C-alpha positions as CSV (number, residue, x, y, z in Angstrom):
1,M,-15.1,11.0,-4.7
2,T,-17.5,10.1,-7.5
3,D,-18.7,6.6,-8.4
4,T,-16.2,6.7,-11.3
5,Q,-13.3,7.1,-8.8
6,Y,-14.6,4.3,-6.7
7,D,-14.9,2.1,-9.8
8,V,-11.2,2.7,-10.4
9,L,-10.4,1.7,-6.9
10,M,-12.5,-1.5,-7.2
11,D,-10.7,-2.3,-10.4
12,L,-7.3,-2.0,-8.7
13,L,-8.5,-4.1,-5.8
14,H,-9.6,-6.9,-8.1
15,T,-6.2,-6.9,-9.8
16,P,-3.6,-9.3,-8.2
17,S,-0.4,-7.4,-7.4
18,P,1.8,-9.5,-5.2
19,S,5.2,-8.0,-4.5
20,S,7.4,-8.4,-7.6
21,M,4.4,-8.9,-9.9
22,E,2.9,-5.5,-10.0
23,M,2.9,-5.0,-13.8
24,A,-0.9,-5.5,-14.4
25,I,-2.0,-3.1,-11.7
26,Q,0.6,-0.5,-12.7
27,K,-0.7,-0.5,-16.3
28,K,-4.2,0.2,-14.9
29,W,-2.9,2.9,-12.6
30,I,-1.2,4.6,-15.5
31,N,-4.2,4.3,-17.8
32,Y,-6.3,6.1,-15.2
33,I,-4.0,9.0,-14.3
34,Q,-2.2,9.7,-17.6
35,E,-4.8,12.2,-18.8
36,Y,-4.3,14.3,-15.7
37,A,-0.5,14.3,-15.6
38,D,2.0,16.4,-17.6
39,E,4.3,13.4,-17.8
40,I,4.3,9.7,-17.0
41,R,7.5,8.0,-16.0
42,T,8.4,4.4,-15.4
43,D,11.7,2.8,-14.4
44,H,13.5,-0.5,-14.5
45,V,12.2,-1.7,-11.2
46,G,8.5,-1.2,-12.1
47,N,7.5,2.1,-10.5
48,A,4.9,4.2,-12.2
49,I,5.2,8.0,-11.6
50,A,2.7,10.7,-12.7
51,V,4.3,14.2,-12.8
52,L,2.8,17.7,-12.6
53,N,5.1,20.6,-13.5
54,P,8.2,18.5,-14.3
55,D,10.4,21.6,-14.9
56,A,9.7,23.1,-11.5
57,P,12.9,23.3,-9.4
58,F,11.0,22.5,-6.1
59,K,9.9,18.9,-6.1
60,V,7.6,16.9,-3.8
61,L,7.3,13.1,-4.0
62,L,4.2,11.2,-2.9
63,A,4.7,7.5,-2.7
64,G,2.0,4.8,-2.2
65,H,2.9,1.2,-2.9
66,C,0.7,-0.9,-5.1
67,D,2.0,-4.3,-4.1
68,E,0.2,-6.7,-1.8
69,I,1.3,-9.6,0.4
70,G,1.1,-13.0,-1.2
71,L,2.5,-16.5,-1.3
72,V,5.2,-18.0,-3.5
73,I,5.4,-21.7,-4.5
74,Q,8.3,-23.4,-2.7
75,R,7.9,-27.0,-3.8
76,I,5.4,-29.5,-5.2
77,D,5.2,-33.1,-3.8
78,E,4.7,-36.2,-5.8
79,R,0.9,-36.1,-5.3
80,G,0.6,-32.6,-6.7
81,F,0.2,-30.8,-3.4
82,I,1.8,-27.4,-3.3
83,F,3.9,-26.0,-0.5
84,F,4.7,-22.3,-0.2
85,E,6.6,-19.5,1.4
86,K,5.5,-16.0,2.4
87,M,5.9,-13.1,0.0
88,G,5.5,-10.4,2.6
89,G,3.9,-10.5,6.1
90,I,1.4,-13.3,5.7
91,N,-0.5,-14.4,8.9
92,P,-0.6,-18.2,8.6
93,K,-3.6,-18.4,10.9
94,A,-5.6,-16.3,8.5
95,A,-4.6,-18.6,5.6
96,I,-6.3,-21.7,6.9
97,G,-9.1,-22.8,4.7
98,M,-8.8,-19.9,2.2
99,R,-9.2,-20.1,-1.5
100,V,-6.2,-18.9,-3.5
101,T,-5.5,-17.7,-7.0
102,V,-2.3,-19.2,-8.3
103,L,-0.7,-17.0,-10.9
104,G,1.0,-19.9,-12.8
105,Y,3.6,-19.4,-15.5
106,K,1.3,-21.3,-17.9
107,E,-2.2,-20.6,-16.4
108,T,-4.0,-18.9,-13.6
109,I,-5.8,-21.5,-11.5
110,T,-7.7,-21.7,-8.2
111,G,-6.6,-23.7,-5.2
112,V,-7.5,-24.1,-1.6
113,I,-5.3,-24.2,1.5
114,G,-6.1,-27.5,3.1
115,V,-6.5,-28.2,6.8
116,N,-7.2,-31.3,8.8
117,A,-10.8,-31.7,9.9
118,Q,-11.4,-31.0,13.6
119,H,-12.5,-34.6,13.9
120,Q,-9.0,-35.6,12.9
121,G,-7.2,-33.3,15.3
122,G,-7.4,-30.0,13.3
123,I,-4.3,-27.8,13.5
124,K,-2.9,-26.9,17.0
125,G,-0.4,-24.6,18.6
126,D,2.0,-22.4,16.8
127,F,2.6,-23.0,13.1
128,D,3.9,-21.2,10.1
129,V,3.1,-21.3,6.4
130,Q,5.6,-24.1,5.9
131,D,3.1,-26.3,7.8
132,L,0.3,-25.6,5.3
133,Y,-0.2,-26.7,1.8
134,M,-2.3,-25.9,-1.3
135,D,-4.6,-28.3,-3.1
136,C,-5.3,-27.3,-6.7
137,G,-6.8,-30.6,-7.7
138,F,-3.7,-32.0,-9.3
139,Q,-3.1,-35.8,-9.0
140,S,0.7,-35.8,-9.6
141,K,3.7,-33.5,-9.5
142,Q,4.0,-33.7,-13.3
143,E,0.4,-32.6,-13.8
144,A,1.1,-29.6,-11.5
145,L,4.3,-28.7,-13.3
146,N,2.4,-28.5,-16.6
147,K,0.8,-25.3,-15.2
148,V,2.8,-24.0,-12.2
149,Q,6.4,-24.0,-11.1
150,V,8.6,-23.0,-8.1
151,G,8.6,-19.3,-7.7
152,D,5.1,-18.7,-9.1
153,L,3.0,-16.3,-6.9
154,C,-0.4,-16.7,-5.3
155,V,-2.9,-14.4,-3.6
156,F,-6.0,-15.1,-1.5
157,K,-9.1,-15.4,-3.7
158,T,-11.5,-12.8,-2.2
159,E,-13.8,-10.1,-3.5
160,P,-13.9,-6.5,-2.2
161,E,-17.0,-5.8,-0.1
162,I,-18.7,-2.6,0.8
163,L,-20.0,-2.6,4.4
164,Q,-23.0,-0.4,5.1
165,D,-21.9,2.0,2.3
166,R,-19.3,3.2,4.9
167,Y,-16.4,0.8,4.9
168,I,-14.4,-1.1,2.2
169,S,-13.2,-4.6,3.1
170,A,-10.7,-6.4,0.8
171,R,-7.3,-8.0,0.7
172,G,-4.5,-5.7,-0.2
173,L,-6.0,-2.5,0.9
174,D,-2.5,-2.3,2.3
175,N,-1.6,-0.5,0.2
176,R,-3.5,-0.3,-3.1
177,T,-5.5,2.4,-1.3
178,G,-2.3,4.4,-1.0
179,A,-1.5,4.1,-4.7
180,F,-5.1,5.1,-5.5
181,M,-5.0,8.2,-3.2
182,V,-1.7,9.3,-4.8
183,A,-3.5,9.2,-8.2
184,E,-6.4,11.2,-6.8
185,V,-4.1,13.8,-5.4
186,I,-2.5,14.2,-8.8
187,R,-5.9,14.4,-10.5
188,K,-7.2,17.1,-8.2
189,L,-4.0,19.1,-8.3
190,S,-4.0,19.0,-12.1
191,E,-7.0,21.4,-11.8
192,K,-5.0,24.0,-9.9
193,N,-2.2,26.3,-11.0
194,I,0.5,25.1,-8.7
195,P,4.1,26.4,-8.9
196,I,5.8,23.3,-7.6
197,G,6.6,19.9,-9.2
198,V,4.5,17.1,-7.7
199,Y,5.6,13.5,-8.4
200,G,3.0,10.9,-7.6
201,A,4.5,7.4,-7.5
202,S,2.8,4.0,-7.3
203,T,5.8,2.1,-6.0
204,V,6.6,-1.6,-6.0
205,N,8.1,-4.1,-3.5
206,E,7.2,-2.3,-0.3
207,E,5.9,-5.5,1.3
208,T,9.2,-7.3,0.8
209,N,12.1,-4.9,0.5
210,M,10.9,-1.3,-0.1
211,G,13.2,-1.0,-3.1
212,G,10.7,0.7,-5.3
213,A,10.5,3.8,-3.1
214,Y,14.2,4.0,-2.8
215,F,14.8,4.0,-6.5
216,A,11.9,6.5,-7.1
217,A,13.3,9.0,-4.7
218,A,16.9,8.4,-5.9
219,G,15.9,9.2,-9.4
220,I,13.6,12.2,-8.6
221,E,15.7,13.8,-5.8
222,P,12.7,15.6,-4.2
223,D,12.9,18.4,-1.8
224,F,10.7,16.4,0.5
225,A,8.6,13.2,0.3
226,I,5.5,11.9,1.9
227,G,4.7,8.2,2.3
228,I,1.1,7.4,1.8
229,D,0.3,4.1,3.5
230,V,-2.0,2.4,6.1
231,T,-1.7,2.0,9.8
232,F,-3.2,-0.1,12.6
233,A,-6.6,0.8,13.7
234,T,-7.4,-0.1,17.3
235,D,-11.2,0.3,17.4
236,Y,-12.2,-3.4,17.4
237,P,-12.4,-6.1,20.0
238,N,-9.3,-7.8,21.6
239,V,-6.9,-5.0,20.7
240,D,-4.5,-4.1,23.6
241,T,-4.9,-0.3,23.5
242,K,-2.4,0.0,26.4
243,K,0.4,-0.8,24.0
244,L,-0.8,1.2,21.0
245,V,-1.9,4.8,20.2
246,E,-5.6,4.8,19.7
247,V,-6.6,5.0,16.0
248,H,-10.2,4.8,14.8
249,L,-11.9,4.4,11.5
250,E,-13.6,7.6,10.6
251,G,-11.3,9.4,13.0
252,G,-9.4,11.0,10.1
253,P,-5.9,10.6,8.5
254,V,-3.0,9.6,10.7
255,L,0.2,11.5,10.9
256,A,3.4,9.9,12.2
257,K,5.5,11.4,14.9
258,G,9.0,10.3,15.6
259,A,12.7,10.7,14.7
260,P,12.3,10.0,11.0
261,I,9.5,12.5,10.5
262,H,10.3,16.1,9.5
263,R,8.5,18.5,11.8
264,K,8.0,21.3,9.3
265,V,6.2,19.0,6.8
266,N,4.0,17.8,9.6
267,Q,3.3,21.4,10.6
268,W,2.2,22.2,7.0
269,L,-0.1,19.1,7.1
270,E,-1.6,20.2,10.4
271,E,-2.2,23.7,9.1
272,A,-4.0,22.3,6.1
273,A,-6.1,20.1,8.3
274,E,-7.1,23.1,10.5
275,E,-8.0,25.1,7.4
276,K,-10.4,22.3,6.1
277,S,-11.6,21.1,9.6
278,I,-10.2,17.7,8.9
279,P,-9.7,15.6,12.1
280,L,-6.2,14.2,12.5
281,Q,-5.0,11.2,14.4
282,Y,-1.4,10.3,15.4
283,E,0.9,7.3,15.5
284,L,4.4,7.0,17.0
285,T,7.3,6.0,14.8
286,P,10.2,6.6,17.3
287,A,13.1,5.1,15.2
288,A,11.6,4.0,11.9
289,T,8.2,4.0,10.1
290,R,8.5,0.6,8.5
291,T,7.1,2.1,5.3
292,D,8.4,3.5,2.0
293,A,9.2,6.7,3.9
294,D,12.3,5.1,5.5
295,K,13.9,4.2,2.2
296,M,13.1,7.6,0.6
297,R,14.7,9.4,3.5
298,Y,18.0,7.7,2.9
299,T,18.4,8.7,-0.7
300,G,20.8,11.3,-2.1
301,K,21.8,13.9,0.5
302,G,18.9,12.9,2.7
303,V,15.2,13.6,2.0
304,P,12.9,15.1,4.6
305,V,9.9,12.8,5.0
306,A,6.4,12.6,6.5
307,L,4.0,9.7,6.6
308,V,0.2,10.1,6.2
309,S,-1.7,6.9,6.8
310,L,-5.1,5.5,6.5
311,P,-6.6,3.7,9.5
312,L,-7.0,0.0,8.7
313,R,-8.5,-2.9,10.6
314,Y,-7.3,-6.5,10.3
315,M,-3.8,-5.7,8.8
316,H,-2.4,-8.4,6.5
317,S,-5.5,-10.5,6.5
318,P,-7.9,-11.3,3.6
319,V,-10.5,-8.8,5.0
320,E,-8.6,-5.6,5.7
321,T,-11.1,-2.8,6.3
322,V,-10.9,1.0,5.8
323,S,-13.3,3.9,5.8
324,K,-14.4,5.7,2.6
325,K,-14.6,8.9,4.7
326,D,-11.0,8.6,5.9
327,M,-9.8,8.2,2.3
328,E,-11.7,11.3,1.1
329,Q,-10.3,13.4,4.0
330,E,-6.8,12.2,3.4
331,I,-6.9,13.1,-0.3
332,E,-8.3,16.6,0.6
333,L,-5.6,17.1,3.3
334,L,-2.8,16.3,0.9
335,V,-4.3,18.4,-1.9
336,T,-4.8,21.4,0.4
337,M,-1.3,21.2,1.8
338,L,0.5,20.9,-1.5
339,A,-1.6,23.6,-3.2
340,K,-0.5,26.1,-0.5
341,L,3.2,25.6,-1.2
342,T,5.1,28.3,-3.2
343,G,8.3,26.5,-3.9
344,E,10.2,29.0,-1.7
345,E,9.8,26.9,1.5
346,N,13.0,26.2,3.5
347,L,13.1,22.8,5.1
348,D,16.2,23.4,7.2
349,P,14.9,22.7,10.8
350,L,17.4,25.2,12.2
351,R,15.7,28.0,10.3
352,D,12.2,29.3,11.1
353,D,11.6,31.2,7.9
354,G,10.1,28.3,5.9
């Protein structure tokens, strides 16, 4: 990828996109990809979809969600301190002492998540986000209500960092990297004469209910779909590798294996990887993937799905970390696989002529 493409990714990473509030990032995503797509579609739930060859009868859907985990204001006390609930899988221990951006209904403001000094006992044992609070400098409930209200969303206030020109560290790499890679696949495929329809979706709400992917697949009715997400890397200290499949940064894209995953689609991905000498890693999803792939699979008459994931360290923390090399290889893998399809493929697992 060029510096221009990385600038686009950085812009997306700087844009708050907590689940249910993805409008700003979707507009930027559309602005980037629209010149390469034959058609841009949106829907009533907030999905953005870039389409190549919309009239082709054979259709493939790629889905990468653009929403990130966040916080939602639950109540404000009489002194102006703000209490909150999770919007997605927030790790409360990672929240202590963090700065936050409050996306208030009247104004965007900065706050901090307070914590007792260690001299005064600190915070001990198990706790959840309900035990924490936010200090935005308000002196009363009424002062706070002039700018924020119950239901307003917040994200951690962090800046993306480049580590040794090798890794990217930021909040919300899960899964704004996925939405970005979907756009890059569309961009690169637009330069090829492909006979199939490719629908690249930046989906909403994956971190909370996965509704975006469901409605995208229900509307498109693809012949098969691929979820583009992140998965747990295990290549850092204190990870119990006895319980997890080993996944490393710079080890290549990760394919899922399990009951939800269509074996033919995985086979096509593996053939593309072999052709381009792209290393692959694997994860196990015995019953469910816990990604957009699950919801897409259950639409219509049933959609064959695969899941291609980016290895990621420090999941659901403010410093999620991925490899630039893995991203580039995943984009190349998907482009290679899709460019080889003729539209005559048969996905019936009981037939071997596809």
